[in-house]
C-alpha positions in Angstrom: 78.3 97.9 108.9 78.9 101.0 107.4 79.1 100.4 103.5 82.2 100.6 101.3 81.0 103.4 99.0 80.4 106.0 102.0 83.9 104.8 103.2 85.4 105.5 99.7 83.8 109.1 99.9 85.1 109.8 103.2 88.7 108.5 102.7 89.0 110.3 99.4 88.6 113.6 101.0 91.5 112.9 103.5 93.3 111.2 100.9 93.2 114.6 98.8 96.3 115.6 100.6 98.4 113.2 99.1 97.6 114.0 95.6 101.1 113.2 94.5 100.3 109.6 95.0 98.5 108.3 91.8 94.9 107.0 92.7 93.0 104.0 90.9 89.5 102.8 90.7 86.8 102.6 88.1 87.8 104.4 84.7 91.0 105.3 86.4 93.8 102.6 86.2 97.2 103.1 87.5 100.0 104.8 85.2 102.8 102.7 83.9 105.5 104.2 86.2 103.4 103.0 89.1 101.3 100.2 87.8 99.8 98.3 90.7 96.5 99.3 92.3 96.5 98.6 96.0 93.3 97.6 97.9 93.2 101.2 99.2 92.8 102.9 95.8 96.5 104.0 95.4 99.1 103.3 92.7 102.8 101.9 93.3 105.2 99.3 93.0 106.8 96.6 95.2 104.5 95.5 97.9 101.6 97.1 95.8 101.9 94.6 93.2 101.7 91.5 95.8 98.7 90.4 98.1 95.8 92.8 97.6 96.8 94.1 94.2 93.6 94.8 92.4 94.2 93.7 88.7 90.8 95.6 87.6 92.4 98.8 88.1 96.1 98.2 87.8 97.8 99.3 84.6 97.3 95.8 83.1 96.1 92.4 84.2 99.9 91.5 84.4 100.8 94.4 86.7 99.8 92.3 90.0 102.0 89.4 90.8 100.2 85.8 90.3 98.4 84.7 93.4 100.0 81.6 94.9 97.5 78.6 94.9 95.8 77.1 97.9 97.6 74.7 100.3 95.7 72.6 102.9 97.5 73.1 105.8 97.2 73.6 109.7 98.9 76.4 111.0 99.9 76.5 114.7 100.1 80.1 115.7 102.9 79.8 118.3 105.9 81.4 116.9 107.0 84.0 114.4 108.3 81.3 112.2 106.7 81.7 108.8 105.7 85.4 109.4 107.4 88.1 107.3 107.0 91.9 107.5 105.2 93.4 104.5 108.4 95.5 103.9 110.5 92.3 103.3 108.1 89.9 101.5 108.7 89.8 97.8 106.3 87.1 96.6 108.0 83.8 97.6 105.4 82.0 99.4 107.7 79.0 100.0 109.5 81.1 102.5 106.5 82.7 104.4 103.0 81.6 105.3 101.9 85.1 106.5 102.6 88.7 105.7 102.4 91.1 108.9 101.7 94.7 109.2 102.0 95.8 112.8 103.7 93.9 115.5 102.5 90.1 116.2 103.7 89.0 119.7 104.2 85.3 120.6 102.4 84.4 123.9 104.0 81.6 125.9 104.8 79.7 122.9 101.3 78.7 122.6 99.6 81.4 120.8 100.0 84.8 118.7 98.7 87.9 120.0 97.6 90.8 117.5 98.4 93.7 119.2 97.1 97.5 119.3 98.9 100.0 121.3 98.0 103.8 121.4 98.5 105.7 118.2 98.8 102.6 116.0 96.0 100.9 113.9 96.8 97.5 115.3 98.1 94.5 113.5 97.1 92.5 110.6 98.4 88.8 109.3 97.5 88.0 105.6 98.3 84.6 104.1 100.6 84.3 101.4 98.7 81.5 99.8 95.1 82.2 98.4 92.0 80.0 98.8 89.9 79.4 95.9 86.8 77.8 97.9 87.6 75.8 100.9 86.9 75.4 104.6 88.9 77.8 106.5 89.0 77.7 110.5 90.5 80.0 113.1 90.7 79.2 116.9 90.9 82.5 118.9 89.8 84.7 121.7 88.8 88.3 120.8 89.8 91.7 122.1 87.2 93.7 124.2 86.4 97.5 124.7 84.8 100.3 122.9 86.1 100.9 119.4 88.1 97.8 119.1 87.3 95.1 116.4 88.8 91.7 115.9 88.4 90.2 112.5 89.1 87.0 110.7 88.0 87.3 107.1 88.6 86.1 103.5 89.5 88.8 100.9 90.1 88.7 97.2 92.2 91.1 95.2 88.9 92.2 93.5 87.4 92.7 96.7 85.2 89.7 97.2 85.1 89.3 100.9 83.5 86.9 103.7 83.8 88.1 107.2 83.7 87.2 111.0 84.0 90.5 112.9 83.9 90.9 116.6 82.9 94.4 118.1 84.6 94.7 121.5 81.4 95.9 123.3 79.5 92.8 122.3 81.5 89.6 123.6 78.3 87.3 123.2 77.9 87.6 119.3 79.9 87.6 116.0 78.9 89.5 113.1 78.8 87.8 109.6 78.8 89.5 106.4 80.0 88.9 102.7 80.5 91.2 99.7 81.0 91.0 96.1 83.7 93.0 94.3 83.4 95.7 97.3 79.7 96.6 96.5 77.8 97.6 99.4 74.7 95.7 100.4 73.2 96.4 103.9 71.1 93.2 103.5 74.3 90.9 103.5 75.2 91.1 107.4 73.8 88.7 110.1 74.8 88.2 113.8 75.2 84.8 115.3 75.9 83.7 118.9 79.3 83.1 120.5 79.6 83.1 124.2 82.4 85.2 126.2 84.4 85.7 122.9 87.1 87.4 124.9 87.8 84.6 127.5 86.4 81.5 125.8 88.5 79.9 122.9 86.1 79.1 119.9 86.8 77.7 116.5 85.1 79.9 114.0 85.0 78.4 110.4 84.1 79.7 106.9 82.9 76.9 104.6 83.0 78.2 101.3 82.0 76.4 98.0 80.9 77.6 94.6 77.3 77.1 95.7 77.1 78.4 99.3 78.8 79.8 102.4 78.3 78.6 105.8 79.4 80.5 108.9 80.3 77.7 111.7 81.1 78.2 115.4 82.6 75.1 117.3 81.5 72.7 114.7 77.8 74.3 114.7 76.6 75.7 111.5 74.8 79.0 112.5 74.3 80.7 109.2 74.4 79.7 105.4 74.1 81.8 102.5 73.3 80.2 99.0 74.8 81.5 95.7 71.4 81.3 94.1 70.0 83.6 96.6 72.5 86.7 95.4 71.3 87.1 91.8 71.8 90.7 90.8 69.4 91.3 87.6 70.9 94.8 87.1 74.5 93.7 86.9 73.4 90.2 85.3 75.7 88.3 87.8 75.6 86.8 91.3 76.7 89.1 93.8 78.5 86.1 95.6 82.2 85.9 96.6 83.8 83.5 94.0 87.5 84.5 93.4 90.8 83.5 95.1 91.2 85.1 98.5 93.7 85.7 101.5 93.0 84.6 104.9 93.2 87.8 106.8 93.3 88.1 110.8 93.4 91.5 112.2 92.8 93.7 115.3 91.8 97.4 114.3 90.6 100.6 115.8 87.1 101.5 114.5 86.6 103.8 117.3 89.3 106.6 116.4 88.0 110.0 116.6 89.2 110.6 113.1 86.7 107.9 111.8 83.2 108.5 110.6 80.5 108.8 113.3 78.9 105.7 111.9 82.0 103.6 112.2 82.6 105.0 115.9 78.9 104.3 116.6 79.1 100.7 115.1 82.1 99.9 117.3 80.6 101.0 120.5 82.2 104.3 120.8 85.6 105.9 121.1 88.5 103.8 122.0 89.8 104.2 125.7 93.5 104.0 125.6 93.6 103.5 129.3 91.1 100.8 129.3 91.0 98.0 131.9 91.0 95.6 128.9 94.5 96.6 127.9 97.6 94.6 129.1 101.3 95.9 128.9 100.3 98.8 127.2 97.9 97.2 124.2 94.6 95.6 123.3 95.2 92.2 122.0 93.5 89.2 120.3 94.8 86.0 120.7 95.1 83.3 117.8 96.0 79.7 118.5 95.5 78.1 115.1 94.4 78.3 111.6 93.3 75.5 109.4 93.0 75.7 105.7 91.3 72.8 103.8 91.4 73.6 100.0 88.4 72.6 97.7 88.7 71.9 94.1 88.3 74.9 91.8 84.7 75.4 90.2 83.6 73.0 87.5 84.7 74.4 84.0 87.5 76.6 85.5 90.6 77.0 83.5 93.5 74.9 84.6 97.0 74.8 82.9 99.2 74.3 85.8 99.3 74.3 89.8 101.3 77.1 91.0 99.4 80.4 90.8 96.0 82.0 90.1 95.8 84.7 87.5 93.0 86.8 86.0 92.4 86.7 82.2 89.7 89.6 82.2 88.6 92.5 83.6 85.4 91.1 84.8 86.8 89.8 87.9 84.6 86.6 87.9 85.4 82.9 88.8 85.1 82.4 85.0 88.0 84.6 84.5 90.3 83.1 86.8 92.9 80.7 85.6 95.4 78.2 87.5 98.7 78.4 85.7 102.4 77.3 86.4 103.4 81.0 86.3 105.3 82.1 89.5 106.7 85.4 89.9 109.1 86.7 92.8 110.0 90.4 92.9 113.9 91.2 93.0 113.1 94.3 95.0 110.4 96.6 96.2 111.0 98.6 93.0 109.8 95.6 90.8 106.1 94.8 89.4 104.6 92.1 88.0 105.5 93.8 84.6 109.1 94.2 85.6 109.8 91.7 88.4 113.4 92.0 88.0 113.8 95.7 88.4 116.0 96.6 91.4 116.7 100.3 91.0 116.7 102.8 93.9 115.8 106.5 93.2 117.7 109.2 95.5 114.9 111.3 95.7 112.1 109.4 97.6 109.5 112.0 96.6 109.5 111.3 93.2 109.9 107.4 93.6 106.6 105.6 93.2 105.2 104.2 96.5 106.5 100.6 97.5 104.5 99.8 100.6 100.8 100.6 100.4 99.6 103.6 102.7 103.1 104.9 103.7 104.3 108.1 101.7 107.9 108.0 101.0 108.1 104.2 102.3 111.6 103.8 100.7 113.6 104.8 103.4 114.2 102.8 106.5 116.3 103.2 109.6 117.6 100.8 112.3 115.2 102.2 115.0 113.8 99.2 116.4 111.9 100.7 119.1 111.8 98.4 122.2 110.1 98.1 125.6 109.0 94.9 127.3 105.9 92.9 126.6 104.4 90.7 129.4 101.5 88.5 129.6 98.4 88.5 127.3 96.1 88.6 130.3 96.4 89.1 134.0 96.6 85.4 134.9 99.4 84.1 132.7 103.0 84.6 132.0 105.3 86.6 129.7 105.4 86.5 126.0 108.1 85.1 124.1 109.8 85.2 120.8 111.2 87.8 118.5 111.5 91.3 119.6 109.1 91.4 122.5 108.6 95.1 122.6 105.3 96.3 120.8 106.2 99.7 119.2 104.6 101.0 116.3 105.0 104.2 114.5 102.5 105.9 112.4 104.5 108.4 110.3 108.1 107.6 111.2 110.5 105.2 109.5 111.4 102.0 111.3 113.3 99.0 110.3 111.7 96.5 108.0 110.8 94.2 110.9 109.3 96.7 113.2 107.8 99.5 111.0 104.2 99.8 111.0 102.4 99.6 107.8 98.7 100.6 107.1 96.5 97.8 107.7 93.9 96.1 105.9 91.1 94.8 108.2 87.7 93.3 108.6 86.4 95.0 105.6 87.3 97.2 102.6 85.6 99.9 104.6 87.8 99.0 107.7 91.0 99.2 105.7 90.1 102.7 104.4 89.3 103.8 107.7 92.4 102.6 109.2 94.5 104.3 106.4 92.6 107.5 107.1 93.6 107.2 110.9 97.3 106.8 110.0 97.3 109.8 107.7 95.6 111.8 110.5 97.6 110.9 113.5 
């Protein structure tokens, strides 16, 4: 897959048009008034300070809200219960298991569809609890078609990453990958076999320990990467995912004409918005179950509590993560980890810090809920149920908290940046 560094260069050219939004990255931390660095290199408050907030480039290590610790649990993906919109979630993981960007749709009370309609960047679900080593499984069928990518990944706030990704033109394989702190290494990827992924339900498992990662399909281990094989003598560290990570499920459009040619080619070409693989006006991937089995923190880890993970040093490695009893819930989307009780609203949205990553002037929301009917997830089954069945996403307009599209994170750091670029260009 095209690397993160190329993505950063590509996205930065587009993001120049949004120069009023503070940027963050190596040597450029966020300012005090917008202290939280999102996964996309922009600074803000509110949702910027929750899942995906990068402590290494934020104003301080305390700018980001502490990460809720791992919970062993089986999630039946058959309702919208436990799913909260990114514009409503304030950090209380006892009230939400997943944070949604886009519009997930319940299918026959049996599964959850991640949907992607024209002029959108699809749907993302990110877990509210983090995993610091564990066995994570997702049971699903993928989407299909040129330029369409389904993803099940682990992603940490410092951009450690473990991937399963399915390119819609190849339904007989799944691509596996890993990254350490977002550093590109073209030798990290590997394809493994999985038959008819668009029609056959498989269970894909990431078994992640301090010593190795295994990628497993239907109980069969098809790839393993040992930590001992990832030593980077230049950086004097192991380039191995090692920090608390969210479970992330997504469907995203790699084949947009606004994306880099290498990305479009990798995804099999430009998306066809009149494809035979669309149903009811959208592409979809179907998730039936997610299971998380937490492992113990690594030997020697700093443990003084049970509620959350925090970073104690800007190195961003597993020996700088501590498990503590600090729990922070924001009072509003103007609050931060440094000032969680803030609840101010500025009249001039142009001068207010961004509160939802990737959406310029995200403070205002109307009651426009969109609409439209949503039918079957495939040509042989019945109608969807649950919540608002219509799948309507905007890319530049403001909608109500439950239906407004927020820019997606996706199958990798690069994917998230490309998705953001697509939103800004549409």
